[in-house]
Steps between C-alpha positions, in 0.01 A plus 500: 500500500125483455385216276243728342788693331654193337469477117320210342827364373647502856182344651503211254867428575422491877194287448706266298773460767244486779631794696165695469136384489228665295300517821769719668512729204123553474496580866764764450322650199168508686676677799639757257154549363359554851776751563477714186160440341307757716722769340545389145170320421631268223282189551155380415351167610783405725475135606736415782335161578501389140867609465612305800326192367655540157842546667448179698416313177810652341714382791371148448588513121852611578536200735357265237711635214193610304546885530422721205690788346377759751404263776449686832575842364261767625335690215222751449272546201346830390125499566397516129679170438230255595556251779227243567254598778607866521299784346675726246388857589746673250565765753155643496192496734294489175581133442267214625701273728458160334766238591718394207423139389851413404866623514615709202779325308787685683355432848442128411866466389618648827294244694613220280859598566432490883506867565317623816243755385428667836325808371379705219621860456323831454443698181345844421167563336458262203878500466482828320722703740871499564429542872335300774180711517196270513134505611531139623846464652672705765752740354825318422821692596869466408708329771792733421287806596140442598402848402570392137326266259625151439390556138245298309316326393697219662507715810480226762736271321778764492439612870498131613826429322675803628372427858628152498175298483689219343690505174257463200198712414299479182365815342338602170599774254313673215682831499766475766317344782779259602798718403382836647440361853814293480707807406345701784566226750852401401404165347559286195171472308452360162229536243567195281458458129130506431359147529799357681289471823132406429260744655173320451312808387721665251468843356744740314817560698409305818778292651573318825841490664688485832616781724799385713801638681750322261521421137569133574175466685307663213660267248403201721144614534470575134624157407221344710203712383592506121362288223196428299157468652186444291302759710712773337497505130799737493719274712830369368697176555768524773793702373858369452693814584762471767580693818829639377638797320826635370526873551813540280381646161136532610332775301306714759260778399482757778164671518500785755231708347157347411409813297177543684333472834646608829857633480771268623626589850872580493563244770329231290700598192825485698427163645417349162801661344712341774354163396592568143859585616522162680404323179755696307772413737409127453543539127156602369459758228250754628347764270229758586191478284208735425156441648322194368134584528301812422225702666259370243578143596453557875180700452359240270563230747328717768189536280476128430533402874268780601215367279569142600477592866201721451326200332574268792391757764175585298402136516485504879175554688473856621548411872840331410602763247478762779761304703772545234782731604405861412826553312422207271146624444632844410756344258234306308246778509627651172482168317166595349675782314714257308401393153536164336796646311663620824479144648626321192779744451594457865513127458718545186744706715564204719630322184696803397660496843600129459654570159702791639654271766570232240703741293729576795573130547633470141804690614520438879502199739373686810307822556598655834281768648336620821206289609316824595605863465453562869548329836204380703234766544258555802310185582163669512506618142336286236730638226835674524338796310202497745298564182256236364519658160874427480531152643788364280768772518735271695477179287678614184808289584303183589189469283674469162612149589158381593377606154807349328497182716869533577634390843608771733638472847602734778807524723586751772721768358555728803330717758354842523631754744202415719587135495241370256595218245549599136439227241670441167312314227665243267289408186628229275386321176214248511549174686813623679339528846769306684765697316346829637505347847857390468588857402311621811700252707818651361393841628291428805763512771650840421252717682297288741456591864360319796128413451246675711393259776381717790 
């Protein structure tokens, strides 16, 4: 057994009984990184010396009886979550590399809990892609099949988790950027209730959450990074929900057709339907539902984000603007054709999307759906459509919960005929984040294979 493959829960138990040292664990994790990183390219700002020093400090705290909730557990943090002293390039060569002056709230809480932050992880251009394509980072690839994408924008976090670079990896999500890569890499990944994890620089839909191999590790990480922080005016007090669920009588809405975007691959539909059957056998009441969102809603969101991104890019000096990924520049090139009405209407559609989700939860406890309509696509593509004018055709199952602020988590639902993971998404009412993870824990052992480690 390689220590790099132990869960956080298992590591903490071994640290507690003295059978394993944090120094031994980080050595195994770094050896795994050395073995696999040339092929999957998941990391940014790897710091082996700092990691070993932090592991030695953790070893001392375990001896002294002062260990924190994640003491000695190796973790990574997505590069757009600031860590002091490290630049935040946002996946693009267009960004000035200025070291961050302080840890973002989530990173600070990991450190305070004793976690060993040994590296940041990669992301695509401005976090606007569901792939690992970046003008700054090397192309991140899926450990299950390196010809495929790990997803995005938490590309490196998902690849690192699947490859066994330690148990906990923080990502961010504004339209599916935790859940899509988690689904394509066979992981548990949760987009929490909006505000549950302070982000430091909030904007509509943005959330921070863990990507892990098990629901229990995701729940543990979420408990550490949650809670109010004055740097984020949208942040909430720590929640009081519990990591438990009774499946008997659970009202489950089964959404197999988003009503728009890419068609659902039959293998994806079959895997999610199998998950629904598992819940029915455990006593849940599963009912198919009609699509939740409309074409007008998704197109409106596209227009709003397009003008927002165009404004940010237009503010760059010309020499930096030219470094932005061509597909992103093509996407924003039509922003000048939009009117003020188009942009305001687009913003209103984000609210309409939220209201549509809210109506479903008046009748159901859980919405079960695919995470994505397809399995992982070729790594070199920026978008699964390979068309910058149609960048959001794969997020119709994920983005509604960013707009509605509901928690949603992923769990592995099965495998394609070519051996790629297929993710199911479980969305639940506000503030039931741990409930969602408990449901993922109920399901997670049904389809899992050995993790890719070579």
